[in-house]
TINU-915904 format. One record per residue (C-alpha): residue number from 1; residue in three letters; y negated, x, z. Coordinates in Angstrom, 1 decimal. Example, Ala and Ser with C-alpha at 12.3 -4.5 7.8 and 13.67 -1.06 7.14 Angstrom:
<kolros>
[1, "ala", [4.5, 12.3, 7.8]];
[2, "ser", [1.1, 13.7, 7.1]];
</kolros>
This chain:
<kolros>
[1, "met", [-9.1, -2.1, 12.6]];
[2, "val", [-11.9, -4.4, 11.8]];
[3, "gly", [-13.9, -1.6, 10.3]];
[4, "ala", [-11.0, -0.5, 8.2]];
[5, "thr", [-10.3, -4.1, 7.1]];
[6, "val", [-13.9, -4.6, 6.1]];
[7, "leu", [-14.0, -1.4, 4.2]];
[8, "arg", [-10.8, -2.2, 2.3]];
[9, "ile", [-11.9, -5.7, 1.4]];
[10, "gly", [-15.3, -4.5, 0.3]];
[11, "phe", [-13.8, -1.7, -1.8]];
[12, "ala", [-11.2, -4.1, -3.3]];
[13, "thr", [-13.9, -6.5, -4.3]];
[14, "ile", [-15.9, -3.8, -6.2]];
[15, "thr", [-13.1, -1.3, -7.0]];
[16, "thr", [-13.6, -1.3, -10.8]];
[17, "gln", [-17.3, -0.7, -10.4]];
[18, "leu", [-16.7, 2.1, -8.0]];
[19, "leu", [-14.2, 3.8, -10.2]];
[20, "ala", [-16.7, 3.8, -13.0]];
[21, "ile", [-19.2, 5.8, -11.0]];
[22, "ile", [-19.2, 9.5, -12.1]];
[23, "gly", [-18.7, 11.9, -9.2]];
[24, "leu", [-17.3, 9.3, -6.7]];
[25, "thr", [-14.2, 11.4, -6.3]];
[26, "leu", [-16.3, 14.4, -5.5]];
[27, "ala", [-18.3, 12.5, -2.9]];
[28, "gly", [-15.1, 11.3, -1.3]];
[29, "gly", [-13.8, 14.9, -1.3]];
[30, "leu", [-17.0, 16.2, 0.3]];
[31, "leu", [-16.8, 13.5, 3.0]];
[32, "leu", [-13.2, 14.4, 3.7]];
[33, "leu", [-14.2, 18.1, 3.8]];
[34, "trp", [-16.9, 17.2, 6.4]];
[35, "val", [-14.3, 15.4, 8.5]];
[36, "ala", [-12.0, 18.4, 8.2]];
[37, "trp", [-14.7, 20.7, 9.4]];
[38, "arg", [-15.4, 18.6, 12.5]];
[39, "met", [-11.7, 18.4, 13.2]];
[40, "phe", [-11.5, 22.2, 12.9]];
[41, "arg", [-14.4, 22.7, 15.3]];
[42, "glu", [-12.8, 20.4, 17.9]];
[43, "leu", [-9.4, 22.0, 17.6]];
[44, "arg", [-10.8, 25.5, 17.8]];
[45, "ala", [-12.9, 24.6, 20.9]];
[46, "lys", [-9.8, 23.3, 22.8]];
[47, "gly", [-8.8, 25.6, 25.6]];
[48, "arg", [-11.9, 27.9, 25.5]];
[49, "pro", [-13.9, 28.4, 28.7]];
[50, "glu", [-17.1, 27.2, 27.0]];
[51, "his", [-15.2, 24.1, 26.0]];
[52, "glu", [-15.1, 23.1, 29.6]];
[53, "asn", [-18.8, 22.4, 29.5]];
[54, "val", [-18.3, 20.2, 26.5]];
[55, "ala", [-15.5, 18.4, 28.3]];
[56, "asn", [-17.8, 17.6, 31.2]];
[57, "ala", [-20.5, 16.2, 28.8]];
[58, "ala", [-20.9, 12.5, 28.5]];
[59, "pro", [-17.9, 11.0, 26.5]];
[60, "lys", [-18.5, 9.3, 23.2]];
[61, "thr", [-19.5, 5.7, 23.4]];
[62, "pro", [-17.1, 3.1, 21.8]];
[63, "ala", [-19.8, 2.6, 19.1]];
[64, "gln", [-19.9, 6.4, 18.3]];
[65, "ala", [-16.1, 6.6, 18.2]];
[66, "met", [-15.8, 3.6, 15.9]];
[67, "leu", [-18.5, 5.0, 13.6]];
[68, "gln", [-16.6, 8.3, 13.4]];
[69, "ile", [-13.4, 6.5, 12.6]];
[70, "ile", [-15.0, 4.4, 9.9]];
[71, "val", [-16.7, 7.4, 8.3]];
[72, "ala", [-13.3, 9.2, 8.2]];
[73, "asp", [-11.7, 6.0, 6.8]];
[74, "val", [-14.0, 5.8, 3.8]];
[75, "pro", [-12.2, 8.4, 1.7]];
[76, "met", [-8.8, 6.9, 2.6]];
[77, "ser", [-10.0, 3.5, 1.7]];
[78, "leu", [-11.3, 4.7, -1.7]];
[79, "asp", [-7.8, 6.1, -2.3]];
[80, "asn", [-5.8, 3.2, -0.8]];
[81, "val", [-7.7, 0.2, -2.3]];
[82, "pro", [-7.2, 1.1, -6.0]];
[83, "ala", [-3.5, 1.7, -5.4]];
[84, "val", [-3.1, -1.7, -3.8]];
[85, "ala", [-5.3, -3.3, -6.5]];
[86, "ser", [-3.3, -1.8, -9.3]];
[87, "ala", [0.0, -2.9, -7.7]];
[88, "ala", [-1.4, -6.4, -7.3]];
[89, "arg", [-2.7, -6.6, -10.8]];
[90, "asp", [-4.3, -10.0, -11.3]];
[91, "his", [-2.7, -11.6, -8.3]];
[92, "glu", [-5.4, -12.0, -5.6]];
[93, "val", [-3.0, -13.2, -2.9]];
[94, "val", [-0.9, -10.1, -3.4]];
[95, "leu", [-4.0, -7.9, -3.2]];
[96, "trp", [-5.1, -9.5, 0.1]];
[97, "ile", [-1.6, -9.3, 1.6]];
[98, "gly", [-1.3, -5.6, 0.5]];
[99, "leu", [-4.7, -4.8, 2.1]];
[100, "ile", [-3.8, -6.6, 5.3]];
[101, "leu", [-0.4, -4.9, 5.4]];
[102, "ser", [-2.0, -1.4, 4.8]];
[103, "val", [-4.4, -1.9, 7.7]];
[104, "val", [-1.7, -3.2, 10.1]];
[105, "leu", [0.6, -0.2, 9.2]];
[106, "met", [-2.3, 2.2, 9.5]];
[107, "ala", [-3.1, 0.8, 13.0]];
[108, "ala", [0.5, 1.0, 14.1]];
[109, "val", [1.1, 4.5, 12.8]];
[110, "ser", [-2.2, 5.9, 14.1]];
[111, "asn", [-1.3, 4.6, 17.6]];
[112, "leu", [2.0, 6.5, 17.3]];
[113, "ile", [0.3, 9.7, 16.0]];
[114, "ala", [-2.3, 9.5, 18.8]];
[115, "arg", [0.5, 9.5, 21.4]];
[116, "ile", [2.1, 12.5, 19.7]];
[117, "leu", [-1.2, 14.4, 19.5]];
[118, "tyr", [-1.8, 13.7, 23.2]];
[119, "arg", [1.5, 15.1, 24.1]];
[120, "tyr", [1.9, 17.9, 21.6]];
[121, "his", [-1.6, 19.3, 20.8]];
[122, "trp", [-0.3, 21.8, 18.3]];
[123, "val", [0.6, 19.0, 15.9]];
[124, "ala", [-3.2, 18.6, 15.2]];
[125, "trp", [-3.2, 22.0, 13.5]];
[126, "ile", [-0.4, 20.8, 11.2]];
[127, "gly", [-2.5, 17.8, 10.3]];
[128, "phe", [-5.6, 20.0, 9.7]];
[129, "val", [-3.6, 22.3, 7.3]];
[130, "ile", [-2.3, 19.2, 5.4]];
[131, "val", [-5.9, 17.9, 5.0]];
[132, "leu", [-7.0, 21.3, 3.7]];
[133, "met", [-4.1, 21.6, 1.3]];
[134, "ser", [-4.4, 18.1, -0.1]];
[135, "pro", [-4.6, 18.3, -3.9]];
[136, "gly", [-7.6, 16.8, -5.6]];
[137, "lys", [-7.2, 14.2, -8.2]];
</kolros>
């Protein structure tokens, strides 16, 4: 949550400069594609005999897990921050409240989704298809 908050505040501070950079949307899309590829590899490996060796490997450290989450959050922050900033217009207080609210909602919903994914693994495939079929801007 701290990483997501820092990303959103950082992007909100420089959102107009970021949107002026040519190819930024492409870079965000490529980053999201990389995240989708890693997700596909993990989903495909579940249940295979050779996956058992991976399961017995050393688990990710908390730092590795946080870095992976923050990298996955960058494209979402790039999309979320301009939306909140345009809704807030010139009201900084509304901008900060919107960003804080978006992070809190993201944390609550991601916790719920994690529980669902743990219980019903097939739902991850639906999420993967949604990521692949997301329209570009």
